[in-house]
N, C-alpha and C positions, 0 to 999 in steps of 0.2 A: 536261589542265589541272591538274588536282589532283596527279598524279604530279609535274609539274614544281615545284610549290609545295613539295612533299616533299623533292624532291632539293634544291633551293635552301635550305631550312632545314637539312636535314642537313648540306651543304657548309658553311654557316654555323657550324654546332655544332663540326663537325670543326676548322675553322679557328680558330675561338677558343679549342678546347682546346688545340691545337696551340701557338698563341700565349700562353696561361697557361702552359703548361708549359715553353716556351723562357724566359718571363721568370724563372721561378724557379728555373732550373738554374744551376749556377754558371758564373760566365764563365772563360772559358779565359784562361790566363796565356800571354802572348807573352814568351818571352825577350829580353830587351835586351843585346845584349853592353855590357859595362861596361869604362871605359877601364883600363887597368892602373893601379893606384895609385902616386905617386910614392915612391921610398925616403925615409923619414924622415931630416929633416938632425939631426946631432947636436946635442942642446940641453946646454947646461952647467946644472948643478945648482945651484939658488940656495943659500946659505950656510944653516947650520943655526938660525940665529937666528931665520929669517924663520918658520919652521914653527910655534913657539909661538904667535907673534902670529896665524897664520893658524886655529890651531887654537881659539885664542880666540874670533875673530872667527866660525867655523864654529858653535861653542857658543852665541855669542850667536843667532845665526841659529837655531839649533835650538830654542832657549829661545822665541824670539818666534814661531816656527811653532807651536809647542805650546800657547803661550799662545792666539793665534789659533783653533787647531783647539778649544781648550776652550771658547771664546766661541761659535764654531760649534754647539758640541754642546749649549751651554745654550742656544740660541737655538732649535735645532731641537726640543729638549724642549719648551719654551715653546710651539712651533707645533704637537706632537703632541699636548699637553694640550688645547689650544685645539680641535684637530680631533675630538678625544674627546669633548670636551664638546657640539660641534655634532652630532657621530653619536647622542650620548645623547638630544638633543633631536629630532633626526628619528625616532629609534626611539619615542620618547614620542607624537609627532605621528601617526607611521603606525598604532599601537596605539588612538589616540582616533579617528582616521579608521575603522578596523577596527570597533570599537565603535557608531561612528554607522552604519555600513552595516547592521551586524545590527540596531541597533534600530530603523533605518528599515523594514526588511523585515519587521518584526512587526508595526508600526503601519500 
Protein backbone atom coordinates (compact mmCIF):
# COMPACT_ATOMS: atom_id res chain seq x y z
CA UNK A 1 0.00 0.00 0.00
CA UNK A 2 2.84 2.33 0.88
CA UNK A 3 4.64 1.48 -2.39
CA UNK A 4 1.51 2.38 -4.36
CA UNK A 5 1.40 5.74 -2.58
CA UNK A 6 5.09 6.39 -3.46
CA UNK A 7 4.43 5.37 -7.05
CA UNK A 8 1.45 7.73 -7.40
CA UNK A 9 3.33 10.64 -5.82
CA UNK A 10 6.34 9.98 -8.04
CA UNK A 11 4.23 9.88 -11.20
CA UNK A 12 2.48 13.10 -10.16
CA UNK A 13 5.84 14.84 -9.56
CA UNK A 14 7.22 13.73 -12.92
CA UNK A 15 4.01 14.83 -14.66
CA UNK A 16 4.13 18.26 -13.03
CA UNK A 17 7.80 18.64 -13.98
CA UNK A 18 7.05 17.75 -17.60
CA UNK A 19 4.15 20.20 -17.74
CA UNK A 20 6.30 22.94 -16.19
CA UNK A 21 9.08 22.39 -18.70
CA UNK A 22 6.61 22.30 -21.58
CA UNK A 23 5.14 25.66 -20.54
CA UNK A 24 8.54 27.35 -20.38
CA UNK A 25 9.81 26.10 -23.74
CA UNK A 26 9.45 28.30 -26.78
CA UNK A 27 6.46 27.57 -28.99
CA UNK A 28 7.15 26.21 -32.44
CA UNK A 29 6.53 28.59 -35.29
CA UNK A 30 4.23 27.21 -37.93
CA UNK A 31 4.92 28.62 -41.36
CA UNK A 32 1.84 30.07 -42.99
CA UNK A 33 2.19 30.66 -46.71
CA UNK A 34 1.73 34.31 -47.56
CA UNK A 35 -0.14 35.25 -50.71
CA UNK A 36 2.10 36.97 -53.26
CA UNK A 37 2.05 40.73 -52.91
CA UNK A 38 0.42 42.59 -55.79
CA UNK A 39 2.72 44.58 -58.01
CA UNK A 40 2.85 48.23 -57.01
CA UNK A 41 0.92 50.61 -59.20
CA UNK A 42 2.80 53.58 -60.57
CA UNK A 43 2.03 56.60 -58.44
CA UNK A 44 2.53 60.05 -59.81
CA UNK A 45 4.77 62.21 -57.66
CA UNK A 46 3.21 65.36 -56.26
CA UNK A 47 4.66 68.71 -57.27
CA UNK A 48 7.71 69.96 -55.39
CA UNK A 49 5.74 72.83 -53.80
CA UNK A 50 3.90 70.38 -51.51
CA UNK A 51 7.13 69.09 -49.91
CA UNK A 52 8.00 72.29 -47.97
CA UNK A 53 4.48 72.45 -46.52
CA UNK A 54 4.73 68.84 -45.42
CA UNK A 55 8.18 69.44 -43.99
CA UNK A 56 6.89 72.40 -41.97
CA UNK A 57 3.97 70.30 -40.71
CA UNK A 58 6.35 67.50 -39.69
CA UNK A 59 8.57 70.01 -37.87
CA UNK A 60 5.56 71.35 -35.95
CA UNK A 61 4.52 67.81 -35.02
CA UNK A 62 8.10 67.04 -33.95
CA UNK A 63 8.21 70.18 -31.80
CA UNK A 64 4.88 69.27 -30.20
CA UNK A 65 6.13 65.75 -29.51
CA UNK A 66 9.32 67.08 -27.93
CA UNK A 67 7.31 69.44 -25.75
CA UNK A 68 5.08 66.56 -24.60
CA UNK A 69 8.11 64.44 -23.81
CA UNK A 70 9.66 67.25 -21.78
CA UNK A 71 6.42 67.64 -19.82
CA UNK A 72 6.33 63.89 -19.17
CA UNK A 73 9.95 63.96 -18.04
CA UNK A 74 9.22 66.80 -15.61
CA UNK A 75 6.21 64.90 -14.26
CA UNK A 76 8.27 61.73 -13.89
CA UNK A 77 10.99 63.67 -12.05
CA UNK A 78 8.37 64.97 -9.60
CA UNK A 79 7.08 61.45 -9.03
CA UNK A 80 10.60 60.18 -8.44
CA UNK A 81 11.21 62.91 -5.86
CA UNK A 82 7.99 61.98 -4.05
CA UNK A 83 8.89 58.31 -4.11
CA UNK A 84 12.38 59.05 -2.77
CA UNK A 85 10.88 61.10 0.06
CA UNK A 86 8.52 58.23 0.89
CA UNK A 87 11.41 55.74 0.86
CA UNK A 88 13.39 57.99 3.19
CA UNK A 89 10.43 58.12 5.59
CA UNK A 90 10.07 54.34 5.46
CA UNK A 91 13.78 53.89 6.16
CA UNK A 92 13.51 56.18 9.16
CA UNK A 93 10.48 54.25 10.45
CA UNK A 94 12.37 50.99 10.01
CA UNK A 95 15.33 52.32 11.99
CA UNK A 96 13.01 53.46 14.76
CA UNK A 97 11.28 50.07 14.81
CA UNK A 98 14.64 48.32 15.09
CA UNK A 99 15.60 50.57 18.00
CA UNK A 100 12.30 49.79 19.71
CA UNK A 101 12.95 46.08 19.30
CA UNK A 102 16.43 46.45 20.77
CA UNK A 103 15.17 48.47 23.73
CA UNK A 104 12.26 46.10 24.35
CA UNK A 105 14.68 43.13 24.53
CA UNK A 106 16.81 44.96 27.10
CA UNK A 107 13.88 45.81 29.33
